[in-house]
Every structure is written in C-alpha cells, then in structure tokens.
N, C-alpha and C positions, 0 to 999 in steps of 0.2 A: 504493500500500500504506500509505503514511503517513496516508491519510485514514480508514483502518479502525481502530477501537479493538479491539485483540486482548486476549483473556483467555488467560493462560498457565496450563495445567494442569501438574501434576507428571508424572513418568514412571512406569516400571514398578517398583513397590515390591518385588515378589517377587525379581526378578533382581538388583535393587540390594542386597537383603538377602544374597543369595548371594554377591555380589561382595565385600561388606565382611566376610564371614566369620561371619555370623549362622547359627544353627542352621537348616538348610534341607535338605529331602529330600521326595521323593514318598512318600505322597500328600498330606502335610499342607501342602506348599508354603509360602506366606508365613505361614500360621497357626502354624507351629512356633516362629517367633520370639516371637509373642505368648505362647505357652505356656511357653517355656523362658527367653527372654531379651528381654523387651519393650524394654529400653534400646536395642536395635538398631533397633527400629521408630522410636523417637524420633530416632535419628541419621539415618535415611533421610529423615524429614520435614524435619529441619533442613537436610540437604544440598540438597533440592529448593527449600526456601525461600531458601537462600543463592544458588542458581542463578537465582532470580527468579520462581518460580511464584507465581501469584496465587491458586491453588486447590490445596489438598492433600487427598488422598483417604484416607479411613479404611482401615486394613489389615484389612478385614472380608471381603474377597473369598472367602477360603478357609475362613471360619468357617461351614461347612455340613457336613452328614453325608457328602456326597460326598467331602470332603477329610479330615475329622477323625474320621469314623465316627459312627454313630448314638448309641452309648452315651456317647461323650465330648460330643457335641453336647447330648444331654439333660442331662448333668451340668454342663457348662461353657459351652455355647454363648452364653447370654445374658451371662454375665460376660466372656467373651472379646470379644464384640461391643462391650460397653460399654467395655472397656479400649481397644479400637481407637479408639473415639470420643473417649475422654478424652485419649489420647496425641496425636491429631491436634489436638484443641481446644487443649491446652496449648501445642503447638508454634506454632499459628496465633496464639494470644493473645500469645506472647512475641516475635513478629516485629515489626520496626520499622515495618511498614506494615500496612494492612488486608489480611487474608488470609481467604478463605472456606474452610470445611470441607465437602467433598462426602461424603455418606454412601453408601459403595459397597454396592449391592445386586446380588449376582451372579446368574447363571443357576443356580437352586437345584439342578436335577437333573443338571447337567453342562454344561461349556462346549462350544460348537460343535455340540451334539447336540440339535437341535430334536425329534428323534424320541424322545428320552428324557423329554421334559417331561410332567409329570403335575400338573395344577393342584391336585388334591386332596392330593397329597404335598407340593407346594411351598408351599401357602398357610400352614400353621402354622409352617413353618421361616422363611419370609419375615416372618411376623408377629413372631417372636422377634427377628429382626435389627432390624426397624423400631422396636420398642418399646425395645430396648437403645440404639440409636444416636440416637434422636430428641432427647434433651437436648443433644447435642453438635454437631449438623450444621446447616449453613445451607441446603443443598438436598440432594435425593435424586439419586443418580447410578446409575441402573439400567444396568449395564454388560454388554457382550458378549452381548447378547440375540440369539438366532438366529432368533426367530420373533415375530410380532406378538402372539400369545397370551401370551407371557412379559411383554411390556409391559403388556398389559391386566390381568394379575394384579397387577403392581406398583401400578398406579393403584388397583385395588380395595383393596389392603392398606394403602397409605399414606393413602388417603382424601383428604379436604380439610383437611389440617392446617396450611395456610398456608405450607408450605415448597415452593419451586419444584421441579418434577420435570424432570430431564434424562434423556432416553431415548437410550441409546447401543447401536446395533446392530453386530453383526459381519457382514461381507459375505464372499461367496465370493472366494477368491483365484484369480487367473489366468484369469478369464473373458475371452473375446474381446469386442470392442466390439459385435458383432452381437447377442450374448446380452443385453447390458444388465446393469447392476448388480443383484444379487439378494442377499438375506439367505442365510444358510447353510441355511435351511428351503426355499429356492427361491422364496420370495415376492419380488415386485418391490420395489425400494427406494422407488419412488413410492407404492406401497400402504402401506409401513411408515411413510413420512413422513405420509401422510394419517391413519394411525392415531394417530401421535404428536400431531398437531393435535387430533384428536377426544378424546384423553386429556388434553388441556390441558397438554401439555408446554411448558416455557419454552424448551427447546433440544432439538434432535435431533442426535446425534453418531454417528460411526462409529469403532469401535475394534477392537483385537486382530485386524487383518487387515494384509496387506502394504501398504506405501505405494503400490505400483502400482495397487491396487484402489480407492484412496480418491478419486481425482480424479473418476471417473465417478459415484461415489456422491454426492459434494458437488454436482456438476452436476445430477444428478437431483433432489436435495433442493431446490436453489435453484429449479429449474423448477417443481417441485410446489408449493412455497410461494407462488411468484409466481402460479401458475394459480389457487390457492385464494383468494388475495387477502385483503383485510380484515385481521383479527387474525393470520392465518397469516404475514403478511409480517414480523411482529415476532419470530417464532420464530427463534432463533439456530441456526447450524450449526457443528458442531465435528468435529475429527478428532484421534485419538491412535492412531497406527499402531504395530504391533509390529515387531520385528527378526527374526522367525522366517522360515524357509523356507516355501513355500506349504503350506497345510494342506488336505487333501482332505475329502470328505464323511464319511469314517470316522474322522477325527481326534478325539482326546480330549485336552483341554488338560492333564490331569495324568497322562498315560500314560507320559511320559518327560520328562527335562529337555532341551529342544531346543537345538540350536546357535544361536548368534547370528550374523547375517550380518556379514561383515567390511566390506562396502561402505557400511553405514549408519553412517558416521562422523558427528560433529556437522555437518560441512559438507554431507555427502551428505543427511542428513535435512532440513537447512534448505532444500535445493533443492526437496524435495517439499513442504515446508510453504509455501513461497512460492506454489507452484501452487495449493494448497488455498485459500489466502487470496484469490488472484486469482479463483478460481471462486466465492467467496462465504462461505468459512469465517471466523468471527470468534472461535472458541475452538480453541486448538491446544495439544497436549501430546504425551505419549508413553505407550505401553503397554509390554509385555514387552521388555526389552532396551534400552530408551531411558532413559538415565541423566541425572544432573544436568548433565553436560557438554553433552548435547544441548539441555536446557532453557536453559542459559546461552547457547548459540549462538542459539536462537530469541529469547531476550530481547534480545540485542545488536542484532538486526536488526528483528524484528517489533514 
C-alpha cells in the first residue's frame, strides 16, 4: 500500500453541515447553508482540510431545481453556484499545502433515478452550474451518476476547457456476486468505465453507495482499464462511499434524511478503504455521513 500514491478527497458536506448545526432540511439539503449561512460551508471545508484532504468539493450538489425549486434556481442558481466555488477556492488557497478544488456537478434530474433523467431538461441547468463554477475549480467532478447518458451530457456541456473530468458513478447496493456490479440504471460497471474512457475522463470513481458494493466495482474498473490498454491504463480509480443503509431502485436521495450506520466508524471505514486500494483505487474519500474524523483516519494510514 505504501507504494501507491493516494489522493484524499473530503467527505460528505451535507451531513457535516447538519452535524455542526448549519441550516439544513429537505428538500434544499446542503444548498440551504449557502442560502442562509454560507460561513458554515467554509467551516466544513476547513474541517476537511485540517483532517488532511487533498481535494475539497464545491457545495454545489444541491444547487439544482430538484432541490431548491425552479423559481429560486432561475433567480439565484448561478450566484449560489459561484458562491460555492468561491468558498471552496478561498479555503483551498488558505491551506498550508497545495489543495485542489473539485467542481461538483450533480445528477441534475434527481439522485439515484436514472429513469428521471431528461437531457433536454438537464442541459441548460448543467450549463448554468459549469459557467458559474469554472473560474474556481481545478477539475470537474460529475458525481452520483446513475447512468452512462448522464456522463455523456456532462462531457458535452463542459466541453474541452482544459480542466480534467472525473466521472463518478453510483452503483446498486446489495447485489450478489453473480449479478456483477451495475450502475443504478442497471448498466454494467464495465460498460460505464468504457464510456468514461471514451469521454476522456482522467478518473473514474464510485460514490454514494454502500462500502460493501464498492470493492467489486473497483475490481471491474481495474479489469476494464487493463483490457482496454494504452491510455486507459492511466485513468485513475476512486471511491467515496456513503454511510447510508442500502438504497433500492425506488430510492430518492432527498426524500428523507436517512440514518447513518453506527458500524462505519473511522476505523471501520478505513478497513474498507484498505481493500479498495488493494484492488486498484488511488483516490479515496467519503460521501454522505463520512466526516472529517474518517478522512483523518485515512490520512494517518493511506
């Protein structure tokens, strides 16, 4: 493990905002702090930086009509996305080491629901986020994508602006080994990884699924990249799992505030991360429910 250079991501911004007492409710989720008390967002960035994160992510995940409503997005969406970028950039620039800022590009039509995706609806919304975030971010991080076509739209909208694209898929929780790892759309992870290579992604990651589902996804990604060969071998693999119970096909990420699993302590999460690295991951962090204490544990060992 010591021979692998690990890049540490931050953890779940939304649940950390809730934990420290920031304004937080459904359906606005993490966007509510941007709207009402952005100083809390900076506190969360600073906490993850203190824990040792090499990358912090803009708090733009919930800055979409799905969370804040169509009218508010039309009036404030660009300004809120820009604020999320500025807060992350200022935190990164104030750090005593080089820290990158990832521009979070969420699933525009709803998390976990590939069946709700409509490119004609998502395209202008995604364009607003990209334009607002572009001055502040070092790379694009398209997160919690349930379907390949979501990744294809991201590449279309960000274009060839010189910023690396990291594509992060969410995979089905609780599948048996015989079924193989699949996206929540039902598409095979191998096909999704091939698509990421075709879309010129610099990294392919898996996020917002249970730790138990991630090892098989990493293994399938590594095998696919090795099979493709050439430049595909340079595409990095990453994982940032959540601490939620299993989420089925009808799940909606903002339908309720889910419980956090008690077993995913920093030590417990570290055990999973060791396995992902052993299978080929070189980017590791956390999603919903994974806090600064988890990132500090990863930093101390990885």
